[in-house]
C-alpha positions in Angstrom: -39.4 -98.2 -101.5 -36.9 -95.4 -100.7 -37.8 -91.8 -100.2 -35.7 -88.7 -99.8 -37.2 -85.7 -98.2 -35.5 -82.3 -98.3 -36.0 -79.3 -96.1 -34.3 -76.0 -95.3 -34.7 -73.9 -98.5 -36.0 -70.4 -98.6 -35.2 -66.7 -99.2 -32.0 -65.2 -97.9 -30.1 -62.0 -98.5 -26.7 -62.0 -100.2 -24.0 -63.0 -97.7 -26.4 -65.0 -95.6 -26.5 -68.6 -94.7 -28.9 -71.6 -95.1 -28.7 -75.2 -94.2 -30.4 -77.9 -96.3 -31.2 -81.3 -95.0 -32.1 -84.5 -96.8 -33.4 -87.5 -95.0 -33.7 -91.0 -96.6 -36.3 -93.5 -95.4 -37.5 -96.9 -96.5 -35.8 -100.1 -97.4 -32.2 -98.9 -96.9 -29.4 -101.4 -96.3 -26.5 -99.0 -97.0 -26.0 -95.7 -98.7 -23.0 -95.1 -100.7 -22.5 -91.6 -102.2 -24.8 -88.8 -101.3 -24.8 -85.3 -102.7 -26.5 -82.2 -104.0 -27.3 -80.9 -107.4 -28.9 -77.6 -108.3 -30.7 -76.2 -111.3 -31.2 -72.6 -112.1 -33.9 -71.4 -114.6 -32.7 -72.0 -118.1 -29.6 -73.9 -117.1 -28.7 -77.6 -116.8 -28.6 -79.4 -113.5 -25.1 -79.2 -112.0 -23.4 -81.1 -109.2 -22.7 -78.9 -106.2 -21.2 -81.3 -103.7 -21.0 -85.0 -103.0 -19.8 -87.1 -100.1 -18.7 -90.7 -99.9 -19.9 -93.2 -97.4 -16.6 -92.6 -95.5 -17.3 -88.9 -95.4 -14.9 -87.7 -98.1 -16.3 -84.6 -99.7 -15.8 -82.9 -103.1 -17.2 -79.6 -104.3 -17.8 -77.7 -107.4 -15.3 -74.8 -107.7 -18.1 -72.3 -107.5 -19.0 -73.3 -104.0 -15.7 -74.4 -102.6 -14.9 -72.6 -99.2 -18.5 -71.5 -98.9 -20.5 -74.7 -98.8 -20.0 -77.7 -96.5 -21.5 -81.1 -97.1 -21.9 -83.6 -94.3 -23.8 -86.7 -93.4 -25.1 -88.6 -90.4 -25.1 -92.3 -91.4 -27.0 -93.3 -88.3 -29.9 -91.1 -89.4 -29.5 -91.7 -93.2 -29.4 -87.9 -93.5 -27.1 -85.5 -95.4 -26.7 -81.8 -95.0 -25.5 -78.8 -97.0 -24.4 -75.8 -95.0 -24.3 -72.8 -97.3 -22.6 -69.6 -96.3 -21.7 -66.4 -98.0 -24.5 -66.9 -100.4 -24.6 -65.1 -103.7 -27.4 -64.3 -106.1 -26.0 -66.8 -108.5 -26.6 -69.6 -106.0 -30.3 -69.1 -106.6 -31.7 -72.4 -107.8 -33.7 -75.5 -107.0 -31.5 -77.8 -105.0 -31.9 -81.6 -105.3 -30.4 -84.2 -103.0 -29.5 -87.7 -104.1 -28.4 -90.9 -102.6 -26.8 -93.9 -104.2 -28.4 -97.0 -102.7 -28.0 -100.5 -104.1 -26.5 -99.1 -107.4 -29.5 -96.8 -107.9 -29.7 -93.0 -107.5 -32.7 -91.8 -105.6 -33.7 -88.1 -105.6 -35.3 -85.6 -103.4 -38.2 -83.5 -104.5 -36.2 -80.3 -104.7 -36.1 -77.2 -102.5 -35.9 -73.6 -103.7 -33.1 -71.4 -102.6 -33.4 -67.8 -103.5 -30.6 -65.3 -102.7 -31.8 -61.8 -103.1 -31.9 -58.4 -101.4 
């Protein structure tokens, strides 16, 4: 059984920063892609960023140059450093990990950007 546990969400003012973490545990023999989606109220879930096993990142245009995705393969953990946050970044953020051809998901963490 594989579990992904997220942490790091919260309330931040516009222009502020937050770092999300997502740790995978359980029967893991190798993690391929990892990444983050987000879902705002009334909107579909959208891909924010993803990173390959070799560390190659891609970003949605809306977060490029503001968010940085990274991973520590030794700890089976990924991170999302979010800077210059905007109110439109408010959403529930979900991490995922592709393990043995199956996507596993975190429970979601709320990020609220508001003054």
